[in-house]
C-alpha positions in Angstrom: 0.0 0.0 0.0 2.8 2.4 0.8 4.3 1.9 -2.6 1.0 2.4 -4.3 0.4 5.7 -2.5 3.9 6.9 -3.2 3.4 6.2 -6.9 0.0 7.9 -6.9 -1.8 4.6 -7.8 -4.0 4.8 -4.7 -5.3 8.0 -3.1 -5.8 7.9 0.7 -8.4 9.7 2.7 -7.5 13.2 4.0 -8.3 14.1 7.7 -8.1 17.7 8.9 -8.3 21.1 7.3 -5.4 23.2 8.7 -2.7 20.5 8.5 -4.3 17.6 6.6 -3.1 14.1 7.3 -3.5 11.5 4.5 -4.4 8.0 5.7 -4.4 5.1 3.3 -4.3 2.1 5.6 -4.4 1.1 9.3 -2.9 -2.1 10.6 -3.3 -3.9 13.9 -2.2 -7.4 14.6 -3.5 -9.4 11.6 -6.2 -6.9 10.5 -5.8 -4.2 7.8 -8.3 -1.4 7.1 -7.9 0.3 3.8 -9.1 3.9 3.5 -9.3 6.0 0.4 -11.3 8.5 -1.6 -14.2 7.1 -3.6 -12.9 6.6 -7.1 -12.7 3.9 -9.8 -8.9 4.3 -9.9 -8.7 3.2 -6.2 -11.0 0.2 -6.9 -8.8 -0.9 -9.8 -5.7 -0.4 -7.7 -7.1 -2.5 -4.8 -8.1 -5.3 -7.3 -4.5 -5.5 -8.5 -3.1 -6.1 -5.0 -4.1 -9.8 -4.5 -3.0 -10.5 -8.1 0.4 -9.0 -7.6 0.8 -10.8 -4.2 -0.1 -14.1 -5.8 2.4 -13.7 -8.6 5.2 -12.5 -6.4 4.7 -15.1 -3.6 3.8 -18.1 -5.8 0.8 -18.8 -3.6 -2.7 -19.5 -4.9 
């Protein structure tokens, strides 16, 4: 997720007005919550994550 945000493939959610903080994901133990603006580009980016993970890890 960090790499996708850095490459502008996924747009996180902005919190705050004076000094906005961009949040794209929250992780705790074995849970991950993905937060982003409502857009088809984010949907396509999130669909690519499991495909890339499968090809890189060799798992199915």
